[in-house]
Short mmCIF file of the C-alpha atoms (twelve columns), coordinates in Angstrom:
data_MODEL
# 
_entry.id   MODEL 
# 
loop_
_atom_site.group_PDB 
_atom_site.id 
_atom_site.type_symbol 
_atom_site.label_atom_id 
_atom_site.label_alt_id 
_atom_site.label_comp_id 
_atom_site.label_asym_id 
_atom_site.label_seq_id 
_atom_site.Cartn_x 
_atom_site.Cartn_y 
_atom_site.Cartn_z 
_atom_site.pdbx_PDB_model_num 
ATOM 1   C CA . MET A 1   -0.192  -110.011 82.169 1 
ATOM 2   C CA . ARG A 2   0.244   -113.296 80.088 1 
ATOM 3   C CA . LEU A 3   -2.878  -113.780 77.981 1 
ATOM 4   C CA . LEU A 4   -3.638  -116.795 75.748 1 
ATOM 5   C CA . VAL A 5   -6.993  -116.021 73.335 1 
ATOM 6   C CA . LEU A 6   -8.608  -119.153 71.596 1 
ATOM 7   C CA . GLY A 7   -9.204  -117.512 68.672 1 
ATOM 8   C CA . GLY A 8   -8.586  -113.850 68.335 1 
ATOM 9   C CA . THR A 9   -8.262  -112.740 64.982 1 
ATOM 10  C CA . LYS A 10  -12.703 -112.691 63.890 1 
ATOM 11  C CA . PHE A 11  -14.826 -109.727 65.224 1 
ATOM 12  C CA . VAL A 12  -14.383 -110.484 69.457 1 
ATOM 13  C CA . GLY A 13  -11.501 -111.948 69.481 1 
ATOM 14  C CA . ARG A 14  -10.078 -109.626 67.540 1 
ATOM 15  C CA . ALA A 15  -11.041 -106.135 69.573 1 
ATOM 16  C CA . ILE A 16  -10.144 -108.110 72.485 1 
ATOM 17  C CA . VAL A 17  -6.424  -108.784 70.911 1 
ATOM 18  C CA . GLU A 18  -6.407  -104.525 70.165 1 
ATOM 19  C CA . ALA A 19  -7.392  -104.301 74.011 1 
ATOM 20  C CA . ALA A 20  -4.621  -106.081 75.224 1 
ATOM 21  C CA . LEU A 21  -1.903  -104.904 72.941 1 
ATOM 22  C CA . ALA A 22  -2.642  -101.111 73.740 1 
ATOM 23  C CA . ARG A 23  -2.126  -102.557 77.377 1 
ATOM 24  C CA . ASP A 24  1.045   -104.031 76.825 1 
ATOM 25  C CA . HIS A 25  0.431   -107.711 78.227 1 
ATOM 26  C CA . GLU A 26  2.080   -110.500 76.647 1 
ATOM 27  C CA . LEU A 27  -0.385  -112.363 74.437 1 
ATOM 28  C CA . THR A 28  -0.887  -115.532 72.503 1 
ATOM 29  C CA . LEU A 29  -3.426  -116.578 70.312 1 
ATOM 30  C CA . PHE A 30  -4.233  -120.515 69.232 1 
ATOM 31  C CA . ASN A 31  -6.382  -120.695 66.219 1 
ATOM 32  C CA . ARG A 32  -6.444  -122.638 63.216 1 
ATOM 33  C CA . GLY A 33  -5.237  -120.171 61.102 1 
ATOM 34  C CA . GLN A 34  -8.229  -120.128 59.160 1 
ATOM 35  C CA . THR A 35  -9.709  -116.077 59.657 1 
ATOM 36  C CA . ASN A 36  -7.637  -113.249 59.186 1 
ATOM 37  C CA . PRO A 37  -4.521  -115.353 59.434 1 
ATOM 38  C CA . GLY A 38  -1.787  -111.984 58.372 1 
ATOM 39  C CA . LEU A 39  -2.988  -110.227 61.212 1 
ATOM 40  C CA . PHE A 40  -1.282  -109.459 64.527 1 
ATOM 41  C CA . PRO A 41  2.019   -110.224 62.604 1 
ATOM 42  C CA . ASP A 42  4.033   -109.478 65.996 1 
ATOM 43  C CA . VAL A 43  1.644   -111.773 68.295 1 
ATOM 44  C CA . GLU A 44  2.866   -115.452 69.148 1 
ATOM 45  C CA . GLN A 45  0.187   -117.210 67.037 1 
ATOM 46  C CA . ILE A 46  -0.074  -121.217 67.669 1 
ATOM 47  C CA . ARG A 47  -1.593  -123.437 65.292 1 
ATOM 48  C CA . GLY A 48  -4.458  -125.872 65.954 1 
ATOM 49  C CA . ASP A 49  -8.651  -127.025 65.993 1 
ATOM 50  C CA . ARG A 50  -9.735  -126.546 69.704 1 
ATOM 51  C CA . THR A 51  -12.139 -129.034 69.198 1 
ATOM 52  C CA . GLU A 52  -10.114 -131.782 68.771 1 
ATOM 53  C CA . SER A 53  -7.177  -131.247 70.923 1 
ATOM 54  C CA . LEU A 54  -5.216  -128.534 72.732 1 
ATOM 55  C CA . ASP A 55  -2.106  -130.482 72.598 1 
ATOM 56  C CA . ALA A 56  -0.223  -127.403 70.763 1 
ATOM 57  C CA . LEU A 57  -0.090  -125.263 74.036 1 
ATOM 58  C CA . ALA A 58  1.500   -128.313 76.358 1 
ATOM 59  C CA . GLY A 59  3.989   -127.270 78.604 1 
ATOM 60  C CA . ARG A 60  3.075   -123.748 78.534 1 
ATOM 61  C CA . GLU A 61  1.627   -121.317 81.330 1 
ATOM 62  C CA . TRP A 62  -0.559  -117.668 81.382 1 
ATOM 63  C CA . ASP A 63  -1.923  -115.901 83.509 1 
ATOM 64  C CA . ALA A 64  -5.718  -116.470 82.137 1 
ATOM 65  C CA . VAL A 65  -7.149  -117.332 78.999 1 
ATOM 66  C CA . VAL A 66  -10.132 -115.762 76.724 1 
ATOM 67  C CA . ASP A 67  -12.477 -117.849 75.614 1 
ATOM 68  C CA . VAL A 68  -14.818 -116.246 72.690 1 
ATOM 69  C CA . ALA A 69  -15.959 -118.535 69.992 1 
ATOM 70  C CA . THR A 70  -17.779 -121.774 71.578 1 
ATOM 71  C CA . PHE A 71  -21.220 -122.660 72.893 1 
ATOM 72  C CA . ILE A 72  -20.931 -126.290 72.573 1 
ATOM 73  C CA . PRO A 73  -20.217 -127.692 76.372 1 
ATOM 74  C CA . ARG A 74  -17.806 -130.646 74.635 1 
ATOM 75  C CA . VAL A 75  -15.436 -128.476 72.819 1 
ATOM 76  C CA . VAL A 76  -15.064 -126.118 76.518 1 
ATOM 77  C CA . ARG A 77  -14.543 -129.404 78.540 1 
ATOM 78  C CA . LEU A 78  -11.408 -129.797 76.245 1 
ATOM 79  C CA . SER A 79  -10.302 -126.649 76.919 1 
ATOM 80  C CA . VAL A 80  -10.693 -126.631 80.451 1 
ATOM 81  C CA . ASP A 81  -9.267  -129.966 80.808 1 
ATOM 82  C CA . ALA A 82  -5.984  -129.413 79.485 1 
ATOM 83  C CA . LEU A 83  -5.865  -125.808 80.493 1 
ATOM 84  C CA . ARG A 84  -6.351  -126.879 84.245 1 
ATOM 85  C CA . GLY A 85  -3.439  -126.268 86.238 1 
ATOM 86  C CA . ARG A 86  -1.714  -124.049 83.742 1 
ATOM 87  C CA . VAL A 87  -4.043  -121.047 83.714 1 
ATOM 88  C CA . GLU A 88  -5.032  -119.054 86.845 1 
ATOM 89  C CA . ARG A 89  -7.807  -117.514 85.231 1 
ATOM 90  C CA . TYR A 90  -10.526 -118.472 82.516 1 
ATOM 91  C CA . VAL A 91  -12.363 -115.858 81.044 1 
ATOM 92  C CA . TYR A 92  -15.491 -117.387 79.213 1 
ATOM 93  C CA . VAL A 93  -17.206 -114.786 76.950 1 
ATOM 94  C CA . SER A 94  -21.239 -115.943 76.918 1 
ATOM 95  C CA . SER A 95  -24.513 -114.526 76.631 1 
ATOM 96  C CA . VAL A 96  -27.456 -113.001 78.118 1 
ATOM 97  C CA . SER A 97  -29.679 -115.921 75.767 1 
ATOM 98  C CA . VAL A 98  -28.486 -117.897 78.822 1 
ATOM 99  C CA . TYR A 99  -31.443 -116.752 80.983 1 
ATOM 100 C CA . GLY A 100 -34.818 -119.213 81.295 1 
ATOM 101 C CA . ASP A 101 -37.102 -116.291 80.856 1 
ATOM 102 C CA . LEU A 102 -36.865 -113.509 78.428 1 
ATOM 103 C CA . SER A 103 -39.757 -111.699 79.498 1 
ATOM 104 C CA . VAL A 104 -38.794 -110.475 82.637 1 
ATOM 105 C CA . ALA A 105 -35.180 -108.048 82.022 1 
ATOM 106 C CA . PRO A 106 -32.118 -110.428 83.238 1 
ATOM 107 C CA . LEU A 107 -30.221 -110.029 86.109 1 
ATOM 108 C CA . GLU A 108 -27.389 -112.043 87.004 1 
ATOM 109 C CA . GLY A 109 -29.037 -114.316 89.495 1 
ATOM 110 C CA . ASN A 110 -31.934 -115.050 87.797 1 
ATOM 111 C CA . ARG A 111 -33.306 -118.778 86.488 1 
ATOM 112 C CA . VAL A 112 -31.035 -120.056 83.047 1 
ATOM 113 C CA . ALA A 113 -31.826 -122.328 80.818 1 
ATOM 114 C CA . GLU A 114 -31.320 -126.100 80.726 1 
ATOM 115 C CA . LEU A 115 -31.085 -128.393 77.805 1 
ATOM 116 C CA . GLU A 116 -33.513 -130.901 77.524 1 
ATOM 117 C CA . ASP A 117 -31.149 -133.524 75.624 1 
ATOM 118 C CA . PRO A 118 -27.443 -132.727 77.466 1 
ATOM 119 C CA . ASN A 119 -25.876 -134.166 74.078 1 
ATOM 120 C CA . SER A 120 -27.613 -131.395 71.744 1 
ATOM 121 C CA . GLU A 121 -24.648 -129.103 69.945 1 
ATOM 122 C CA . SER A 122 -27.537 -127.791 68.112 1 
ATOM 123 C CA . LEU A 123 -27.524 -123.560 67.238 1 
ATOM 124 C CA . GLU A 124 -31.143 -124.152 68.555 1 
ATOM 125 C CA . ASP A 125 -30.544 -124.199 71.953 1 
ATOM 126 C CA . TYR A 126 -27.629 -121.753 72.096 1 
ATOM 127 C CA . GLY A 127 -28.684 -119.972 75.300 1 
ATOM 128 C CA . ALA A 128 -29.447 -123.401 77.300 1 
ATOM 129 C CA . LEU A 129 -25.595 -124.699 75.284 1 
ATOM 130 C CA . LYS A 130 -24.036 -121.643 76.478 1 
ATOM 131 C CA . ALA A 131 -25.312 -122.329 79.836 1 
ATOM 132 C CA . ALA A 132 -24.118 -125.588 80.716 1 
ATOM 133 C CA . CYS A 133 -20.446 -124.691 79.110 1 
ATOM 134 C CA . GLU A 134 -20.861 -122.085 82.280 1 
ATOM 135 C CA . ARG A 135 -20.875 -124.549 84.351 1 
ATOM 136 C CA . ILE A 136 -18.199 -126.109 82.958 1 
ATOM 137 C CA . VAL A 137 -15.670 -123.701 83.440 1 
ATOM 138 C CA . GLU A 138 -17.148 -122.461 86.763 1 
ATOM 139 C CA . ALA A 139 -16.696 -126.475 88.078 1 
ATOM 140 C CA . ALA A 140 -13.573 -126.132 87.365 1 
ATOM 141 C CA . TYR A 141 -11.966 -122.813 88.083 1 
ATOM 142 C CA . ALA A 142 -14.234 -121.989 91.260 1 
ATOM 143 C CA . GLY A 143 -13.652 -118.094 92.151 1 
ATOM 144 C CA . ARG A 144 -11.460 -117.369 89.466 1 
ATOM 145 C CA . ALA A 145 -13.472 -117.802 86.529 1 
ATOM 146 C CA . LEU A 146 -15.510 -114.752 84.793 1 
ATOM 147 C CA . ILE A 147 -18.614 -115.419 82.825 1 
ATOM 148 C CA . VAL A 148 -19.346 -112.505 80.843 1 
ATOM 149 C CA . ARG A 149 -22.992 -112.018 79.272 1 
ATOM 150 C CA . PRO A 150 -23.108 -109.931 76.345 1 
ATOM 151 C CA . GLY A 151 -26.232 -108.860 74.555 1 
ATOM 152 C CA . LEU A 152 -26.072 -107.943 70.571 1 
ATOM 153 C CA . ILE A 153 -22.661 -107.125 69.946 1 
ATOM 154 C CA . VAL A 154 -22.024 -104.540 67.426 1 
ATOM 155 C CA . GLY A 155 -19.408 -102.180 65.686 1 
ATOM 156 C CA . PRO A 156 -16.840 -102.334 62.989 1 
ATOM 157 C CA . HIS A 157 -15.841 -106.060 61.461 1 
ATOM 158 C CA . ASP A 158 -19.159 -107.762 62.959 1 
ATOM 159 C CA . PRO A 159 -19.884 -110.254 60.750 1 
ATOM 160 C CA . THR A 160 -23.859 -110.562 61.174 1 
ATOM 161 C CA . ASP A 161 -24.647 -107.463 59.995 1 
ATOM 162 C CA . ARG A 162 -27.529 -107.112 62.257 1 
ATOM 163 C CA . PHE A 163 -26.450 -103.610 64.170 1 
ATOM 164 C CA . THR A 164 -25.125 -102.757 60.688 1 
ATOM 165 C CA . TYR A 165 -27.933 -102.518 58.681 1 
ATOM 166 C CA . TRP A 166 -29.493 -99.585  60.069 1 
ATOM 167 C CA . PRO A 167 -26.645 -97.348  59.670 1 
ATOM 168 C CA . ARG A 168 -26.509 -98.398  56.026 1 
ATOM 169 C CA . ARG A 169 -30.572 -98.039  55.358 1 
ATOM 170 C CA . VAL A 170 -30.687 -94.762  57.176 1 
ATOM 171 C CA . ALA A 171 -27.710 -93.684  54.988 1 
ATOM 172 C CA . GLU A 172 -29.502 -94.605  51.737 1 
ATOM 173 C CA . GLY A 173 -31.861 -92.458  52.528 1 
ATOM 174 C CA . GLY A 174 -35.636 -92.880  51.390 1 
ATOM 175 C CA . ARG A 175 -38.247 -94.188  52.770 1 
ATOM 176 C CA . VAL A 176 -37.324 -96.440  56.272 1 
ATOM 177 C CA . LEU A 177 -39.538 -98.793  57.573 1 
ATOM 178 C CA . ALA A 178 -38.903 -99.347  61.804 1 
ATOM 179 C CA . PRO A 179 -40.736 -101.210 63.883 1 
ATOM 180 C CA . ALA A 180 -42.945 -99.124  66.126 1 
ATOM 181 C CA . PRO A 181 -43.301 -97.931  68.829 1 
ATOM 182 C CA . PRO A 182 -40.675 -95.514  68.456 1 
ATOM 183 C CA . ASP A 183 -39.522 -96.134  72.141 1 
ATOM 184 C CA . ALA A 184 -39.082 -99.678  72.076 1 
ATOM 185 C CA . PRO A 185 -36.007 -100.771 73.813 1 
ATOM 186 C CA . VAL A 186 -33.105 -101.696 72.134 1 
ATOM 187 C CA . GLN A 187 -29.902 -102.564 73.668 1 
ATOM 188 C CA . PHE A 188 -26.245 -103.573 72.130 1 
ATOM 189 C CA . ILE A 189 -22.881 -102.779 72.974 1 
ATOM 190 C CA . ASP A 190 -19.655 -101.719 70.934 1 
ATOM 191 C CA . VAL A 191 -17.550 -104.395 70.480 1 
ATOM 192 C CA . ARG A 192 -14.693 -102.005 71.381 1 
ATOM 193 C CA . ASP A 193 -16.295 -101.344 75.295 1 
ATOM 194 C CA . LEU A 194 -17.170 -104.718 75.775 1 
ATOM 195 C CA . ALA A 195 -13.234 -105.872 74.854 1 
ATOM 196 C CA . GLU A 196 -11.589 -102.898 77.023 1 
ATOM 197 C CA . TRP A 197 -13.283 -104.051 79.430 1 
ATOM 198 C CA . ILE A 198 -12.756 -108.098 79.295 1 
ATOM 199 C CA . VAL A 199 -9.146  -106.840 79.582 1 
ATOM 200 C CA . HIS A 200 -9.688  -104.401 82.856 1 
ATOM 201 C CA . ALA A 201 -12.150 -106.640 84.787 1 
ATOM 202 C CA . THR A 202 -9.140  -109.566 83.667 1 
ATOM 203 C CA . GLU A 203 -6.627  -107.430 84.817 1 
ATOM 204 C CA . SER A 204 -8.472  -106.828 88.223 1 
ATOM 205 C CA . GLU A 205 -8.952  -110.585 88.918 1 
ATOM 206 C CA . SER A 206 -12.869 -110.358 88.396 1 
ATOM 207 C CA . SER A 207 -14.705 -113.147 88.900 1 
ATOM 208 C CA . GLY A 208 -18.584 -114.183 88.820 1 
ATOM 209 C CA . VAL A 209 -20.747 -113.938 86.059 1 
ATOM 210 C CA . TYR A 210 -21.404 -110.292 84.457 1 
ATOM 211 C CA . ASN A 211 -24.225 -109.170 81.981 1 
ATOM 212 C CA . ALA A 212 -21.741 -106.943 79.808 1 
ATOM 213 C CA . THR A 213 -24.221 -105.455 76.958 1 
ATOM 214 C CA . GLY A 214 -25.238 -101.252 76.692 1 
ATOM 215 C CA . GLU A 215 -27.090 -99.512  78.364 1 
ATOM 216 C CA . PRO A 216 -31.025 -99.466  77.315 1 
ATOM 217 C CA . SER A 217 -31.976 -97.191  74.893 1 
ATOM 218 C CA . THR A 218 -34.744 -96.881  71.843 1 
ATOM 219 C CA . PHE A 219 -34.979 -97.583  67.960 1 
ATOM 220 C CA . GLU A 220 -36.053 -93.640  67.940 1 
ATOM 221 C CA . ARG A 221 -32.956 -92.906  69.193 1 
ATOM 222 C CA . LEU A 222 -30.712 -95.308  67.142 1 
ATOM 223 C CA . LEU A 223 -32.520 -94.490  63.662 1 
ATOM 224 C CA . GLU A 224 -32.161 -90.603  65.342 1 
ATOM 225 C CA . THR A 225 -28.678 -91.042  65.440 1 
ATOM 226 C CA . CYS A 226 -27.702 -92.483  62.285 1 
ATOM 227 C CA . SER A 227 -29.370 -89.627  60.240 1 
ATOM 228 C CA . ARG A 228 -27.571 -87.502  61.856 1 
ATOM 229 C CA . VAL A 229 -24.063 -89.394  62.027 1 
ATOM 230 C CA . ALA A 230 -24.587 -89.994  57.931 1 
ATOM 231 C CA . GLY A 231 -26.493 -86.492  57.416 1 
ATOM 232 C CA . SER A 232 -29.375 -88.436  55.764 1 
ATOM 233 C CA . ASN A 233 -33.155 -87.301  54.209 1 
ATOM 234 C CA . ALA A 234 -34.024 -90.517  55.258 1 
ATOM 235 C CA . GLU A 235 -38.054 -90.243  56.031 1 
ATOM 236 C CA . ILE A 236 -38.487 -93.143  58.959 1 
ATOM 237 C CA . VAL A 237 -42.094 -94.869  58.586 1 
ATOM 238 C CA . TRP A 238 -42.964 -96.404  62.018 1 
ATOM 239 C CA . VAL A 239 -44.952 -99.568  60.997 1 
ATOM 240 C CA . PRO A 240 -47.069 -101.022 63.700 1 
ATOM 241 C CA . SER A 241 -45.530 -104.249 65.123 1 
ATOM 242 C CA . ASP A 242 -48.568 -106.186 64.656 1 
ATOM 243 C CA . ARG A 243 -48.849 -105.542 61.019 1 
ATOM 244 C CA . LEU A 244 -45.104 -106.809 60.988 1 
ATOM 245 C CA . VAL A 245 -45.928 -110.034 62.237 1 
ATOM 246 C CA . GLU A 246 -48.913 -110.228 60.546 1 
ATOM 247 C CA . ALA A 247 -47.191 -110.136 57.218 1 
ATOM 248 C CA . GLY A 248 -44.962 -112.764 58.143 1 
ATOM 249 C CA . VAL A 249 -41.739 -110.209 59.343 1 
ATOM 250 C CA . GLY A 250 -39.060 -111.969 60.648 1 
ATOM 251 C CA . GLU A 251 -38.073 -111.036 63.834 1 
ATOM 252 C CA . TRP A 252 -34.243 -109.757 64.504 1 
ATOM 253 C CA . MET A 253 -32.499 -111.056 61.620 1 
ATOM 254 C CA . GLU A 254 -34.962 -109.895 58.729 1 
ATOM 255 C CA . LEU A 255 -36.272 -106.801 60.702 1 
ATOM 256 C CA . PRO A 256 -33.011 -106.393 63.022 1 
ATOM 257 C CA . LEU A 257 -33.002 -105.639 66.897 1 
ATOM 258 C CA . TRP A 258 -36.777 -106.051 66.303 1 
ATOM 259 C CA . ILE A 259 -38.820 -108.572 68.931 1 
ATOM 260 C CA . ALA A 260 -42.254 -108.700 68.670 1 
ATOM 261 C CA . ALA A 261 -42.655 -112.147 70.847 1 
ATOM 262 C CA . PRO A 262 -43.878 -111.712 74.599 1 
ATOM 263 C CA . GLU A 263 -41.654 -114.337 75.351 1 
ATOM 264 C CA . PHE A 264 -38.783 -112.164 74.591 1 
ATOM 265 C CA . ALA A 265 -39.547 -109.346 75.207 1 
ATOM 266 C CA . ALA A 266 -37.356 -108.118 78.049 1 
ATOM 267 C CA . MET A 267 -34.232 -109.274 76.083 1 
ATOM 268 C CA . GLN A 268 -33.151 -105.749 75.359 1 
ATOM 269 C CA . ARG A 269 -33.640 -104.347 79.078 1 
ATOM 270 C CA . ALA A 270 -30.870 -106.382 81.009 1 
ATOM 271 C CA . SER A 271 -29.294 -104.948 83.686 1 
ATOM 272 C CA . VAL A 272 -25.701 -103.646 83.077 1 
ATOM 273 C CA . ALA A 273 -24.929 -102.301 86.752 1 
ATOM 274 C CA . LYS A 274 -23.338 -104.704 88.193 1 
ATOM 275 C CA . ALA A 275 -20.551 -104.658 85.360 1 
ATOM 276 C CA . VAL A 276 -21.091 -101.080 85.122 1 
ATOM 277 C CA . ASP A 277 -19.563 -100.972 88.664 1 
ATOM 278 C CA . ALA A 278 -16.726 -103.171 87.493 1 
ATOM 279 C CA . GLY A 279 -15.426 -100.340 85.550 1 
ATOM 280 C CA . LEU A 280 -17.401 -101.229 82.006 1 
ATOM 281 C CA . THR A 281 -17.988 -97.811  80.240 1 
ATOM 282 C CA . PHE A 282 -19.866 -96.743  76.739 1 
ATOM 283 C CA . ARG A 283 -18.651 -94.355  74.146 1 
ATOM 284 C CA . PRO A 284 -20.908 -92.290  72.547 1 
ATOM 285 C CA . LEU A 285 -23.774 -93.804  70.095 1 
ATOM 286 C CA . GLU A 286 -22.471 -91.578  67.082 1 
ATOM 287 C CA . GLU A 287 -18.674 -92.992  67.336 1 
ATOM 288 C CA . THR A 288 -20.712 -96.446  67.124 1 
ATOM 289 C CA . VAL A 289 -22.569 -95.417  64.465 1 
ATOM 290 C CA . ARG A 290 -19.991 -93.452  62.236 1 
ATOM 291 C CA . ALA A 291 -16.955 -96.275  63.337 1 
ATOM 292 C CA . THR A 292 -19.850 -98.802  61.733 1 
ATOM 293 C CA . LEU A 293 -20.836 -96.491  58.719 1 
ATOM 294 C CA . GLU A 294 -17.451 -95.988  57.780 1 
ATOM 295 C CA . TRP A 295 -16.318 -100.075 58.481 1 
ATOM 296 C CA . ASP A 296 -18.662 -100.809 56.169 1 
ATOM 297 C CA . ARG A 297 -18.366 -98.691  53.124 1 
ATOM 298 C CA . ALA A 298 -14.778 -99.796  53.289 1 
ATOM 299 C CA . ARG A 299 -15.287 -103.478 54.207 1 
ATOM 300 C CA . GLU A 300 -13.761 -106.189 51.592 1 
ATOM 301 C CA . THR A 301 -15.645 -108.812 53.500 1 
ATOM 302 C CA . PRO A 302 -18.904 -110.099 52.130 1 
ATOM 303 C CA . ARG A 303 -22.591 -108.860 53.902 1 
ATOM 304 C CA . ALA A 304 -23.880 -111.003 55.747 1 
ATOM 305 C CA . GLU A 305 -27.095 -112.721 53.469 1 
ATOM 306 C CA . GLY A 306 -30.417 -113.138 54.887 1 
ATOM 307 C CA . VAL A 307 -30.185 -110.369 57.496 1 
ATOM 308 C CA . GLY A 308 -32.267 -106.596 56.942 1 
ATOM 309 C CA . LEU A 309 -35.387 -106.065 54.846 1 
ATOM 310 C CA . ALA A 310 -34.514 -106.825 51.046 1 
ATOM 311 C CA . PRO A 311 -35.121 -103.266 48.842 1 
ATOM 312 C CA . GLU A 312 -38.117 -104.876 46.931 1 
ATOM 313 C CA . ARG A 313 -39.707 -106.620 50.743 1 
ATOM 314 C CA . GLU A 314 -39.574 -103.431 52.184 1 
ATOM 315 C CA . ARG A 315 -40.987 -101.467 49.412 1 
ATOM 316 C CA . GLU A 316 -44.221 -103.706 49.457 1 
ATOM 317 C CA . LEU A 317 -44.098 -103.263 53.564 1 
ATOM 318 C CA . LEU A 318 -44.437 -99.397  53.410 1 
ATOM 319 C CA . ALA A 319 -47.015 -99.622  50.517 1 
ATOM 320 C CA . SER A 320 -49.074 -101.010 52.311 1 
ATOM 321 C CA . ALA A 321 -48.314 -99.948  55.713 1 
# 
């Protein structure tokens, strides 16, 4: 399979390229060469800025394109127009954030969000923007478009550190603040599982919309796994969510994976049955935690700012728990 990847050297794109190479596909990467430019030296890489022009791809054809990184409809339209007639299938990596009502479990047929301002490119409209991008792809590649909606993507090389915070923090030991109740749902997918399935689904000429996140788990299982893998003696201190809200703790970012707002209560309970039927599989949680922890300990890239409880903030909260 001749595969064009828009991006291909950062986290999800990187994992997709690795999965495709493992299956002996012929790859072309189109990117600006600014992120990990020395990665994949034996893979064809064409330089260009997709937000401005894809003229560098003129005269070429591929069996499929994988569009990983953008949430801006204008940019997706540029890609669709430039590749029309020269790419047989279009794979767009979207998000479960597209769903218009996240107080109920996301299911592929549910309503998606709509942009109030059709000209918006604000990250605050992320879900609605992703939904608009999906519509552009589906309109241009009817029956030949694969729309993938992951939830939180985790694992080695994750630049967001939202999942990485937990294996790292538990490995450090001591008293670890966690949001009660322990059986609160958490849902995420190892980037390698996602990438392998995207390549498989593209090979299989799958089309339509698929939720592609992990099977729902619990905070307690996640932290127990982190402790076991790290050999940590951490003491998990469960603090009720209402107290965390009262203390002004920031959901999702300051305390990763924690969601208290009722309007987002079901975000981590997305159904993945359709993707599982289409071949999506999941490696053991222990493997994801171990690989994430090993990468974090050896990483050369800086940690994400503003993610996770600062040590002094955690101590303050624990003292009043």
